Phi, psi and omega in degrees: 000320181293317180302324181292322176297310176311313177296317180300312180301312180303315185281321187292323184297318176297315180291331175292320174298318179292326181290324185278323184255001183228298186290315173308306174304319188292322178292326176296310176297322181293318175299320176295322188290340179263007177261166178274154182289143184277160185271341187241158182292328178281354178228080192290347179206155187269160176291149175286330178255116180233129180050042174077009179243142184269122182239115182254142180234121185249016182294328180293319179297316180293337178286330182302317189271348184259347181248128183292334183300320174289316180304312176304313185297315179297316178294315179296321180294322181287319175298318179293322184288321181294321180295318180298315178301313182297311177301317176298319175298316183295322179270325186281335181295310181299320180300309180298321181288325178292320181294315185294330182265354180283174178299138184302331179292339183261347187298318178303320179291320176299313181293326176300320178291333178287318185265359179303321180296334176297349180277354176250149184298141179298322181296320180295321184292322182290323177292334174300316177300323179305316179292315187291329190261003180292163181302318177262023183273184189289332184292315173292325175300319178288320178300316178285329181290329181279352181079014185274344172217150177271321180242149176302139182276155174269097186258321183281151181066041175225164173300321179301318176299321172300318178293320178298313178294322180288320182291318178298323187280325191254001179300313179304332179289339175272324187287316190291324172295319182297318176305306183308321179284306185298328182295329186274349184295141178277122182296338175305329179294320176295315177300323181290316179301322176296315177302329180272008175093010186274136176286161185305312183292319180297324178295320178302310182292328191266335185243296186294312186298313175303317184284343180264358183306319178301327176285326174302314182293315182294321180291319181297323177288327182284338178270309188302308189299306177291333179298322181304315180257023179297138180237317185300314186288316176289335176292319191266327183257339179268333182070199185286342183281341180273122179254109173230157187294335178292316177295322177299315178303313179305313183292322181295318182288321191252325180269309187273339178063025178259087184294312182300324174293318183294317179296322178294326176290326176296307181299322178298317177295325178286324176298318182297328185270310189291322186302309177300319183298314179299314180297315183298321181293323181294311183286333176291322178296314172309309182298318175302319182289322181292324181292324178294000000 
């Protein structure tokens, strides 16, 4: 009986956490998205139940697909997140592979360098990039000193600045899962491949890369999901010209005071992200059962 209670407690705590901090907030946002816009500043949305009747309003969801602004914001957010994820993978995989194959005495120090930026406030790190990318900032100064450019480049308030800031901020989320997988790979597998006549690059493609795919998937999800809804980096590094769904959410909640529409944007974004992830997990589980 005690063991059964212990199992229930171990399983119940994560589900309770998800219910309190994921399900309940989502239901609140969903309720607001199905409400009508309020007429007063103190009442940004109307209650769902009026005069004892449930009144659902889907006009906010319909408006999302009728206005090109929101469609472009969604597509631009997905494209920016995909580019960020790809760049983090291209940079993070060699980093994780080098740390995993390095001397055991150095791995701790190298991992410390990867997570060291987390010791500083996220906002301060983004503001640092504002200083670096200014017209008279260090980046343009170094490029001019090397003779690569004659005039300072316009780096700040561009899409390039947004990509640089997002890759810098989310790179550790790609490196750490990849390192966790690569560090556990048995070196004897590569030795066996070499004994069979496989060259190093061929061994990497045939042995290391397939076995590291769980880390690639985990790192990609950790980077892609928060990157889609990113607000701070596009706001500070991209300026008013950068249109991403996080900025649209902020404007609808605070400037337009249209809480039902803003909630509909958030619900649609969550469905857009969670749906493919659930399908991927479902097919992955089916593939695992088939292999067994």
